[in-house]
VOROKOL-873354 format. One record per residue: residue in three letters; x, y, z of N, C-alpha, C, O in turn. Coordinates in steps of 0.05 Angstrom, whole numbers, plus 5000, padded with zeros to 4 digits. Atoms other than C-alpha are relative to their C-alpha. Example, Ala and Ser with C-alpha at 12.3 -4.5 7.8 and 13.67 -1.06 7.14 Angstrom:
<nodes>
ALA501849765000524649105156501850245000503950245013/SER498449764999527349795143498550225014499550445018/
</nodes>
This chain:
<nodes>
MET501950144984585761816485498249844982497149944962/SER501750175017581961236455497249985013497049975037/PRO502750004989574361226463499549745015500349525007/LYS500850224983571660776518497349894990495350034990/ASN502550135008566460286491498350164981495950174983/ASP501449845019564660746434498450235013496350315002/CYS501349784986562661296483500150254983502250334974/ILE500249765017560261906444501650235012502950384997/PHE498549784988563362386494503049954998504550144994/CYS497250065004570062026490500850074971503050174967/LYS499549935028569662106414500150304996501850404980/ILE500049715002568062846421502650115012503950285001/ILE497649914987573862936470502549944982504350104981/ALA497950085018578462566421499950154973501650114956/LYS500449855025575863026366499449834976500049904953/GLU500950185021573262436326497250084990496450024968/ILE502749885007566362766327500250305006501150385027/PRO499749714996566163516317498050115021495750035023/ALA501649854980563563966373501450275004503850295002/LYS499049744995564364696388500750025030498950065047/PHE499249984972568364716453499850305008501050474996/VAL500149744988566665326495502150035022502750255031/TYR498050014979571865116546501649744997500449534991/GLU498450244999577664636548502550065016503850265013/ASP497450004987583464506595501049725000500049554985/GLU498750265001587763906610498249775010498749545004/ASP501750214988582163536647497050014992495649824997/VAL502949955003575363826625499550124973501150294963/VAL501049855024571664026562497150085005495749965022/SER502849924998565064386554499150084972500550204956/PHE501149945026560564436494496950015003495849915022/PRO502949984998553164596479498649734999499549554984/ASP501750245001547964066492498550014973497650224965/ILE501350015026544863836426496950035003495550074983/ASN502849974995537963866459499650195023498850115045/PRO499949814978538164506500497350035013495250035000/LYS502449954984533064616556499950295010498050365024/ALA500049724991534965346569501650164979502950054961/ARG498649825019537965946532503049924999504149904978/VAL497350114998544865706556499749725012498749695034/HIS500050284991545464946563502549874990502749784967/LEU497450125007552564676564500449755015499349715037/LEU499150244986555464006581502850055009504550154994/VAL497349974989561664006625500849715006499749575023/VAL499450285001565263346616502949955007504750094996/PRO497250074995571563046647501149854977499849694964/LYS498750155022576562786596500349715008500349534991/ALA499850274991577362166639497249875000495349995009/HIS502550135002571861666626499249875026500649705037/LYS501350134978567461496685497049994992496050184981/GLU502850045010560461216672498050205012496150284998/GLY501949824988556961676721500650045029502649945040/LEU499749934972556261946791500049755018501649755038/ALA500250234982554461266821502549835001502849675020/VAL497650174999561260956804502450155011504650045011/LEU497849854990565561506833501049895026499549795043/GLU498650094976570561326887501450245013501650465001/LYS498649784986574461746937502250124983502750364983/GLU497849905016580261796888499150174976500750294962/ASP501149835021575662156839499350285010498350454994/SER500749744988574762746886501350234986500150444982/LEU498649785013580063166851498750064973498450294965/MET501349965026576663056783497450155004496850334988/VAL502549874995569963266812500450295007499050474998/GLY499349724994573163886841500850164976500050394973/LYS499249865024576164056774497650064982497550274969/LEU502549955014569263996742498750255011497750424996/MET501349774987566464496792501550264995500350474990/VAL498549765006572164986782499650084970499550324964/ALA500549945029571064926706497350134997497050324981/VAL502749885001563665086717500250305007499150474993/LYS499749724992565665726753501350174978500450394972/LYS498749865022570365926697498250044976498250264964/ILE501849995023565265776643497850205005497150374988/ALA502149814992559766166680501050284997499650464988/LYS498849735002564366766684500450084971499750304963/LYS499549955028566366706611497450064985497350234967/MET502649985014558966656590498350235012496150275003/ASN501449784987556967246635497449915012495350055010/LEU502450114988551966826673499750125028501450095045/ASP500649894974548867196731498949785019499449795043/SER501050224984545366566755499949754982499549774958/PHE499950255015545665836734499449775018499649795042/ARG500350254985544165126754502049804989502849814966/VAL498350225007548664516753498449755006497649715029/ILE501650244997545063856742501749754993503149764973/ILE498750255007547863146744497849795000496649745021/ASN501950225002543262586720501649755005503749704993/SER498550254993545361916750498149764995496349715011/GLY501650245006542461296717497850064980496950294978/PRO502149965020537261196663497450105011496050254998/GLY502449914988531461306710500050305007497950425010/ALA499749714994534162006725500550164975500950404976/GLY499649865025534962176652502849994988503350124967/GLN497350025012542261996640499849834975498949604975/THR500250145025542761796567502849944989503149764972/VAL497250055008550361836556501549915026501550075045/PHE498850114976554161406606503050075001504749895001/HIS497549874995560161856614499350235018497750415010/LEU500749794981559862306675500050274987501950344972/HIS500149735010557763006656498050175016496150075028/LEU501749814986554563626686498550164979499650224957/HIS501549815017549164046654500150275013499250305036/LEU499949724990550464786663497850154984498150194960/VAL502349875013543865146648499550275012499850315037/SER500649744991541965866652498050144981498250104957/PRO501849855017536366316626501450264989500250394972/ASP498849765009541366886616502949964990503749734988/GLY497250035009548467026592500150004969498250054955/THR499450015028551566956524499349734989500049535001/ILE500750265012548666416479502549864989504049984975/ALA497650145009553865886467499849924971501649794960/
</nodes>
């Protein structure tokens, strides 16, 4: 996979930039946020490049479903009793990397 427009997440997915993956399958990767806001703060990122939530189309439904299933698997792996999933959409909402990603945050569980 070649990085889209020098997207940092595409480079991480392509392993051009090192990151500690806590989860990876054929469609999704997850790694710790470099600026954590909770004891556990992971990013859950589709391997396919989409700029964000606002550009998704009906044909992206399967990818979004795979992200949610990955969140469930990661939460179980990390022993999270409770957690939040956050999607920032657009710069005004705090999105700083324009590759769709979920923030999986929890005050408990195993530190990634």
